[in-house]
N, C-alpha and C positions, 0 to 999 in steps of 0.2 A: 503385544503392545508394551512399550517402555518409555521412560523419559531419561534414558541413559545416553550420553554422547556417543554418536557413531564413531568408532575408532577402527579403521581397517585400511590396509594399504590399497592404493589405487590400482585397479586391475590392468589398465592400459592408459597411455597418454590420451589427452583430449585436445581438440582443436579450439583455439581461443575464439570467443564471440561476444558480441554486445547487442542488447536490445533495450531500447528506451522509448519514452513517449514523445520524443522530439528529435528531428534529424541532427541538430547541432549538439545535443547531449550525446547521441550515439557517436558523433565525430569526436567529441571530447574524450570519450572512453577509449575509442580505438587509437587515438593519438597517443594517449598515455601508455597503452600497451606497446605501441611502436617505439616509444622512448625507453622501453625496458621496465616499465612499471608492472606490478602484478595486478590481479583482479581487484584487490582492495583499493589500490591507487586509482584504477580506472573507474570503479564504482563511485568512489568519493568525488572524483572529477566530474563524472556524469551527473551525480546528484547536485553538486553545486551549479552545474550548467542548467539543469532543470529548474533550479530555484530562480534562474534568470529568465529563461525562455518559456517557461510554463507557469507564470505567476498566479494563474487562477487556481492552481492545484497544490503548489508547494512553495517553499521559500524559507528565508532566514527566520521568519516569525512562526514556523510550524514545528512539527515533530518528525522524527525519522527512526525506523527500526529495521534492522537487517539480520539476515541469516547467512552465516559464513561456514563454508566447508573448506577446510585447508587441505593442501596436497598430502599432508601426512595423516589424514584421516580424522582430524578433530572437527566437530560440528558444534558451533556456538551461536547463541543469539546475543546481539548487542541491542538491548532494549532501551530505546530513547523516548518512551512514552512520557508525556508531560504531565504536570500537576498544577493545581490552582494556586494563585497567590495566597499568602497566609491570612489576608483580611477577607477572604471570600466567605460568604455565608448567605443563607436565604434572606437575611435582612439587608445585606449590602448589595446583592445582585437580584434584581427583579426578574420575573419570567421574560419580559421583553428584552432586558439587558443581556440575558443569556444568549439570545439569538444572534446579535451582532453588536458592533460597537466596542469601545475600549474595555468595557467591563466583561466582555465575553471571552477574554483571552486567558489561556493558561501560559505558564512560563515557557517560552520557546526552547526546544531541545535540539533542534537540527544542527546549529553550529557546534555544540558540545559533542554531539554524537558522531558527526563526521570527523571532527578532530580526534576523538578517542579512537575510532576505527583506524584512522590513518597512522596515528602515533604507535599503536600496538602492532598493527599488521601490515602497514604499507612499507614501501621501499624507496620511492622517490621523495623529493623534498616537498614540504607543505606548499611552498611557492609554486612548484610545478603543477600540483593538482588543482590549485585555485586559479591558475593562469587562464584556462579556457573560459571559465565563467566570467572573470573580470573583463576579458576581451569581448565576449558577447554583450555584456552590459554596456561597455563603452561604445562599441561600433553598431550595436543594435541587431535586430532580426526582423524578418518580414512577417507581418501579422497574417495568420492563416484564416480561412473561412470559418473554421470551428472557433478560433479565438475571438473573432468578431462576433459570432453568434453568442458565445458565452458572455461577452461583455455587454451585449444587448440585453441579455437576461437580467443583469443586475445593475445596469447603468443608473437607474433611478436611485438605488441605494448608494452607489459610488458617488453620485453627484452631491449627496448629503455630507460627505467628508471632503473637505478642501484638498487634503493631501492625496487621497485616493483618486479624486477627480483630476488633479494636476498630473499625477504619475501615469494614469491608465486611460483617461479620456482625452478627447481632442475637442475643445469647445463644448464640453458637456455631452459629446456623442462618442460612440464606439469608433475606434480607428478603422480605417478602410482596409480591406484585404490588400495585402502587398505593401502597405505603409510600413516604414521602418520604425520600430519602437526602440529608442535609445534610452538608457537608464543611467545617466551620469552619477546620480547620487548613490545608486547601488554599486556602481563600479568603484567609487571612492571607498565605500564601506568594505567591499571585498579586498581592495588594495590595503586598507588598514589591517584587516584580519590576516592577510598574507604576511604582512610585516610583523605584526604583534601577536598573532595567534588568535584563536577563537576565545581565549580567556578574556580578551578585551571586551567581548560582547557581554560578559557577566561581571567583570570587576574593573573595567577601564573606562576610557572616554566613551566608547559605544554604550556601555551600561548606563552611564550618566545621561547620555542623550535619550535613551529609551525611557528612563525613569522620569526625566523632565517632560517628555512628550506625554507620558501617562498622566502626570500631574496636571498639565495644561488641559487635557481632555477628559479629566475625571475618571481615569483608569485606576486600577488597584495595584498593578505591578510597580514595585519601587526598588531602590538600590539594594535593600536588604534581601528581597526575594531573589534578585539576580545573583548576588554574592553567595547566597546560601544554596544555590542550585548545584547539586552534586554531580550532575552529568548522567550518562547512561549506566545501566547495570548489565553485566554479562550474566546470562541465564542459560540453563540447560534446556535444550529444545525438547519438545514433545515428539513422539513418533508412534506410528501405528502401521499395521500391514494393510495392504489393499491388493487383492489378486496376487499375493505372493511377493509383492514389492514393498519396500519400506518407505513410508512417507514421513518427512520430517518438517516441522513447522514451529511456530513461536508459541509460548505459553501466555496466559492472561497477563495484562489486559488486552493483548493482541488477539487476533481471531483464529489462531492456529487450531485451537480445540474444535472450533466450528467446522473447519474444512476436514479435519480428521474424522469427526463424528459423521459428517455428511457422507464421506467415502465409505465408512463402515456401514451406514444405513443403505447406501446404494448397493453395496456388495451383498447385504442381507436381502434386500428387496428384489434384486436381479442376480440370483445365484448362477444362472447360466445365460450369458449374453447370446450364445448361439441360438437359443430357443426363445428369444425375446424379440418382439416386434419393436420397430423404432418408436411407435406410439407408446408402448408400455415402458420403454427405456426413458423417454422424456417425462412420462408421468412419474416414474420412480425418481427422476432428478427433482421434479417439483416437490414430491412428498419428502424427499431427503432434506431439501433446503428448508421446507416448512418445519419439519420435525426438529431439525438442528436448532433453529432460532426459538422454537417453543421451549426446547430444553435449556437454552441459554437463559431465558427468562426465569426458569425454575432453579438454576444453579449459578447465580451471579458470584463471581470469584474476584478476589483481590489480587494485585500483582504479587507474584512470588508465592501464592497460596496453592498452586497446583502441585501437590505432593504426589509422590509415586503411587501411593495407595488410592488417592482420589482419581488420578488419571486412569489407573487400572480399572476402577469401577465405572467411570463415565464412558470409557472407550472399550470396556470389557464386553464379552459376548453376551452375557446375561442381560445387561442393561440395553445393549443395542437390539437384542432380540425382542425385548419388551416394547421398546419404542417402535420397532418395525411392525410388530403385530398391531399396535394401536393405529399406526398409519395405514395399514392394509384395510382397516375398518373405516377409514376416512378421517381427515383432520378434525380434531376437536376444537372448533372455532370458539373463541371467547374474546375477552377484551384484548385488543391487539395493540402492541407498541407501534408507534408510528414509524413509517419507513424514513430513515434519515436521508436528507438530500446531499450527503457528503460527497466531495470530490477528493481525489487522491492521485498519486502518480506512482509508477513502479518501474524499476530497471533491473536487468539481470546481466551479469558479466561472468565470464570464465576466462582463465588464462591457460597457456599451453602446459604449465606446470601442474595443473589439476586443482587450483584454487577456484572456488565458485562463490559468487555473492548474489543473493536476491535481496533487494532493498526497496522498501516502501516508505514514502513520506507524503505529508499532507499538511494543509492548513484548515482541514475539516470541510467547510462548505465551499462552493464555487466563489472564489475571491475572499475566502475566509471571513473575517469579521467585517469586511467591506470598509475598513479603515486602515490607514497606512501611516508610517513614520516618514514624513516628507523629506526630512533631512538625511535619513539613512536609506530611503528608497525601497522599503519592503512593506508588505501587508502583514497585519497581525492575524493570528488564528482565532477561531471562535469555538474552541473545544469545550468550553463550559456548557455549550448547548447539549453535550452528550451526558451531562451529569444530572441524574434525576433529582427530583425534590421529594422523593419518598425513600423509605429505608432501602439502602443498596450500598455495596462497597464503594461505588463512585458517587454517592449522594453529595450534592452541592454543599461544600464545606471547606474550611481552611485546609489547603494542601491536598485536596481530594484528587485522585488520579482520573484522567480522562478515560472514557470508553473508546474502544477502537475495534475495527474489523480487519486491520492490517494483517496479512497472512502470507509473508514470503514462504515459499515451499520448495523443498528438494525431494525428488523421488529417486530412490536408490535401488539398484539390483545387487544384492549381497549373496555371496556363496563362499565356499571354502577356498576359492582361488583369489578372493579379494572383493573389492567394491567397485561397481561401475555406476556413475551418475547416469540417470535416464532422462530426467527433466529438472530444470530449475526455472521457477516462474513465480509470478505474483500478479496482482490486479489492482485496479482502481475501482471505486464505486460503492463505498459503504457496504451494505449487506450483499450487494451484487458481487462483491469480491468473492464471497463463498460460492455463490451459484455459478459464477463464471469459471472459477478455478475447478470446481467439481466437474463442469462440462468439458473443459479442455483436457483435464487428466483422464476423464472417462472416455472422451473421443479418441485419445491416443491409446490408452490401455485396453479399453473394451472394444472399440470399433476399428482399431488398426490404422488410424489416420496419422499422417505426419503432423508435427506441431504447427506448421503453417496452415494446414487444412483444418486442424482442430480449433485454432484461434479464429479463423474465418467463419467457422460453422455457425449456423443460427442458434440463438439461445432463448431460454425462458427463465423466469424467476418467480418464485412463489412468495407472496407477502403474508405476514401474520394475520392480516385481515381476511385471508382466504381468497384473495384475488391473485390471479396468475398473469404476469406480463409475458408475452412471447412475440418474437420478431415474426413479421408476416411471411417470411420464407418457409416457416414450418406451421403456419396457421391454417392447416388443411382440415377439412371436416372430421376425418378419423381421429386426429389428435385432439381437436376441440371437443369432440364428444367424449373422449376418454377423460379429459381433464374435467369436463362438466359433471362427471360422475363423482368426482372428489372435491371439486372447488366450486363455489357459487358463481364466480365471475372470471372471465378472461378478457384481457385488454391487449389488443394487437398493437405492437410498436413497429416503427419503420425498420427496414433492413439496416443492419449495422447501427442500431440505436445507441446514442451516447449513454442512455440510461442503463444499458445492460453490461456495464463493466468494461475494463480495458486491460487485457492480459499481455504482458511482455515476457517472453520465454525463450529458453534455449533447450534444444533436444540434443542429446549426445548419442550418436550412433557409433558403431564400432569403427567406421572409416571416415566419419565426418561429424561436424556440429551444424545444426540447423538453427537459425535465428528467426523468431516470429514476432512481428509487431502488430498490434491490434488495429484493424482498419477503422475502429470506432474512435480513434484518436489520431494524432498526427505523427505517430512514431515510425521508427525504422529499425531494422536489424542489420548487423554486419558480422561476417565471419572472416577472420584473418587467415590468409594462406599459411600453411604450416611453415614453421621455422622463421616467421617474420618477427616474432616477439624476441627481443634481445634482452637477456637478463643483465641488469646493470650492477 
């Protein structure tokens, strides 16, 4: 285990591919690759597109974090986690205000993060990578059945905010399936940023419009907060081994430590997959997920606090062995942190040169704070709901960092002949990010599935309360009995349940790339024919 950047030459070329949570975003990414852009250009374009056509999950008012592996072997994290306005305190933000509304918002980081990634690592112009999103906002997209359902879930809250109701409801009701949702205000905002850069969001006319909207609606973010926002931070990734492969992810406040620890626990609980029943394998998945989040409650960490020594301890064999032994005796159920209802989106892109990007972004809950900036056309996040009111590195306070489960992941096969990427992936779904990624990686590495099969496979998720959610496709008596021996309650979810995360992934085989989009969302994957990406 280490937290040193992976630096090794690519063993062989890879085939370009894109997987995102919405077809138009996948098209945006592939279009940019066809124009000669690299994976960073394509990921940024797809992220902007998702900000338009998946407004329930991400947008200009949210935050973005990405994991980048470059063709020359560098692996870096661009950490765009957001933080609270400077006037935030337990006195200025009530418990109710933390949940939704203008006082639940952290300072949006998505525009700054996408601009930073593009400026440093992209190849095409800023206008080119923003063009697909602006076009989608202007011309609209057809509302899907899932989007109508999500809007129905929160329409009562959206009705309470005139801006959100105007932008996303039709006469106070959710738009019909197939109805075209156009967002002219957002198109104008994106056009302004294309011309002036995302800096305008923090120090220009857009910043003044955000601050004025906050003043009118009793929010806390003002011009000083926006102007002082320093943008994302490049960090060294965390890494650990799993079944002889290297798994790389993001440090705190992201959820990379959780997926790495969960993999280490699975490896310890199931040392030999060949001699393990499917019921025991799924039970080990549940125990690993439970143990990982119980450990997170015991070791809350600040951004940038993950030193090499601490990482070595938390992911080291001695610590993992102790946790695994405790889990074998059964979860020690206690006061459980509630299961966050957060929504998220993820995309994965690779180009033929060997650059790979795994990018996760969110506005926290479904439709974020349930309030919008009508003039600029975007929803605000409600990330302050992730900040506890008890002693914690993210305790609700001035400039406190939001908590996050975002875990873009890269799985690598390294040997003396070089490095070959095996998987690049990430997920949506709050804590289900960890359990869904654990199962997809495990299904590919342990059970020999293709990434498409692994993403489609049924899932379960263990809550800190001791309840296990599982999709009905695996809710058979032998597994239910095995789980009952460890956990007090099982709740059966529908097949391909929205609650069970949403993984978007690429798998790199020696002769091809496979793209998988989770059927629990609206996404699609695409693989480019070899030699179609033209380097500009």
